[in-house]
C-alpha positions as CSV (number, residue, x, y, z in Angstrom):
1,M,52.4,98.9,159.4
2,S,48.8,99.4,158.4
3,F,47.2,97.2,155.8
4,G,44.0,99.0,155.0
5,A,41.2,96.9,156.5
6,L,43.6,94.9,158.7
7,V,44.4,97.7,161.2
8,D,42.8,96.0,164.2
9,E,43.6,92.4,163.3
10,E,46.6,90.4,164.5
11,L,48.7,89.6,161.5
12,P,50.0,86.1,160.7
13,A,53.9,86.0,160.9
14,L,54.3,85.7,157.2
15,L,52.2,88.8,156.5
16,E,54.0,90.7,159.3
17,R,57.3,89.7,157.6
18,L,56.0,91.1,154.2
19,G,55.0,94.3,155.9
20,N,58.5,94.6,157.4
21,D,60.0,93.9,154.0
22,H,57.8,96.7,152.5
23,S,59.2,99.1,155.2
24,R,62.8,98.1,154.3
25,I,62.1,98.3,150.5
26,S,60.6,101.7,151.0
27,E,63.8,102.9,152.8
28,I,66.0,101.5,150.1
29,T,64.0,103.0,147.3
30,A,63.9,106.4,149.0
31,R,67.7,106.3,149.2
32,L,67.9,105.2,145.6
33,G,65.9,108.3,144.7
34,E,68.1,110.6,146.8
35,L,71.2,109.2,145.2
36,T,69.9,109.6,141.7
37,D,69.0,113.2,142.5
38,N,72.6,113.8,143.6
39,L,74.1,112.6,140.3
40,D,75.3,115.6,138.3
41,Y,77.6,113.6,136.0
42,K,80.5,116.0,136.8
43,G,83.6,114.7,138.4
44,D,84.2,111.4,140.3
45,E,80.9,109.9,141.3
46,T,82.2,106.5,142.0
47,A,80.9,106.4,145.6
48,I,77.4,107.4,144.5
49,W,77.3,104.8,141.7
50,A,78.6,102.2,144.2
51,E,75.8,103.0,146.7
52,I,73.2,103.0,143.9
53,D,74.5,99.6,142.9
54,D,74.2,98.5,146.6
55,C,70.5,99.6,146.6
56,L,69.8,97.8,143.4
57,Y,71.7,94.7,144.6
58,F,69.3,94.5,147.6
59,L,66.3,95.1,145.4
60,K,67.4,92.4,143.0
61,H,68.7,89.8,145.4
62,Y,66.2,90.2,148.2
63,A,63.1,91.9,146.9
64,D,63.0,90.2,143.5
65,R,64.4,86.8,144.6
66,V,63.0,86.3,148.1
67,H,60.2,88.8,148.9
68,H,58.3,88.6,145.7
69,P,58.5,84.7,145.4
70,L,57.2,84.5,149.0
71,E,54.3,86.8,148.1
72,D,53.7,84.8,144.9
73,R,53.5,81.6,146.9
74,L,50.9,83.1,149.2
75,F,48.9,84.5,146.3
76,D,49.1,81.1,144.5
77,A,47.5,79.6,147.7
78,I,44.4,81.8,147.4
79,L,43.9,81.1,143.7
80,H,42.4,77.8,144.9
81,K,40.1,79.4,147.4
82,G,37.1,80.2,145.3
83,L,38.1,83.7,144.3
84,T,35.7,85.9,142.3
85,P,36.7,86.9,138.8
86,T,37.6,90.4,140.2
87,E,39.8,88.9,142.9
88,R,41.5,86.6,140.4
89,H,42.2,89.6,138.3
90,L,43.8,91.4,141.3
91,V,46.1,88.4,141.9
92,F,47.2,88.2,138.3
93,R,47.7,92.0,138.1
94,N,49.9,91.8,141.2
95,L,52.0,88.9,139.7
96,G,52.5,90.9,136.5
97,Q,53.7,93.9,138.6
98,H,56.3,91.6,140.1
99,Q,57.6,90.8,136.7
100,E,57.6,94.5,135.6
101,I,59.5,95.5,138.8
102,M,62.1,92.7,138.2
103,T,62.6,93.9,134.6
104,L,63.2,97.5,135.6
105,T,65.6,96.4,138.4
106,E,67.7,94.5,135.8
107,T,67.7,97.5,133.4
108,M,68.8,99.9,136.1
109,L,71.5,97.5,137.3
110,A,72.9,97.3,133.7
111,Q,73.0,101.2,133.6
112,T,74.6,101.3,137.0
113,H,77.3,98.9,136.1
114,L,78.1,101.2,133.1
115,G,78.2,104.2,135.4
116,R,80.5,102.5,137.8
117,T,83.0,101.8,135.0
118,G,83.0,105.5,134.1
119,A,81.0,105.1,130.9
120,L,78.9,108.0,129.9
121,I,75.3,107.5,131.0
122,D,72.5,109.5,129.7
123,H,71.3,111.3,132.8
124,A,67.8,111.7,131.6
125,V,67.4,108.1,130.6
126,F,68.7,106.8,134.0
127,A,66.7,109.4,136.0
128,D,63.6,108.3,134.0
129,L,64.2,104.6,134.7
130,V,64.6,105.4,138.4
131,A,61.5,107.6,138.5
132,Q,59.5,104.8,136.7
133,Y,60.8,102.2,139.1
134,L,60.0,104.3,142.2
135,A,56.5,105.2,141.1
136,L,55.8,101.5,140.2
137,Q,57.2,100.3,143.5
138,R,55.2,102.7,145.5
139,R,52.0,101.9,143.6
140,H,52.7,98.2,143.9
141,M,53.3,98.2,147.7
142,T,50.2,100.4,148.3
143,F,48.1,98.1,146.1
144,E,49.3,95.0,148.0
145,E,48.7,96.6,151.4
146,M,45.3,97.9,150.5
147,H,44.0,95.0,148.4
148,M,46.2,91.9,148.3
149,F,47.1,91.5,152.0
150,P,43.4,91.9,153.1
151,L,42.5,89.4,150.4
152,L,45.0,87.0,151.9
153,M,43.5,87.5,155.4
154,A,40.0,87.0,154.1
155,R,40.7,83.8,152.1
156,L,43.3,82.0,154.3
157,D,42.2,80.5,157.6
158,N,44.5,79.6,160.6
159,N,45.2,76.1,159.2
160,D,46.3,77.6,155.8
161,W,48.5,80.2,157.5
162,N,50.1,77.5,159.7
163,Q,50.7,75.2,156.8
164,L,52.2,78.0,154.7
165,H,54.3,79.2,157.6
166,G,55.7,75.8,158.1
167,E,56.5,75.3,154.4
168,L,57.7,78.8,153.7
169,S,59.6,79.5,156.9
170,V,62.0,76.7,156.0
171,Q,62.3,77.8,152.4
172,F,63.0,81.4,153.2
173,A,64.6,81.0,156.7
174,E,68.1,82.1,155.7
175,A,66.9,84.8,153.3
176,E,66.3,87.6,155.8
177,P,67.0,91.1,154.5
178,E,70.4,92.6,155.3
């Protein structure tokens, strides 16, 4: 995976993990978009709703509860590294995007649970939620790969990476994506 200016640099293990997570999240969100496009709200769509629910479960339980907290911890570490006001703005913008993504995930999950129970779901509303989510998630991951990950590389030295790896690899060791 290419992270903008980091193309020729060796990535620390934590950053490589985040890049791998982004690849997996991209696969899951692409599938979510395909599934949503296949909903026609005619007949039995239990299997489609179940797979949509599986996608959202991954996004909630891995992306929102493991991946983003891991990123947040790394971004928190650079807040104490003499960032410029513009760089601080980038960090806080990114943290805000994590909250926005989590909120949309929860909203979509609530709609999906209704769909799985056979309740009538407004197709346009659900499709709009998914479209908003997919657009936000793509922008967010591109933003991180082009701006945030290079900022981490610029501000954290080998000692920082080693310390963070030791601390975070224990905390997130059993939280590998499925």
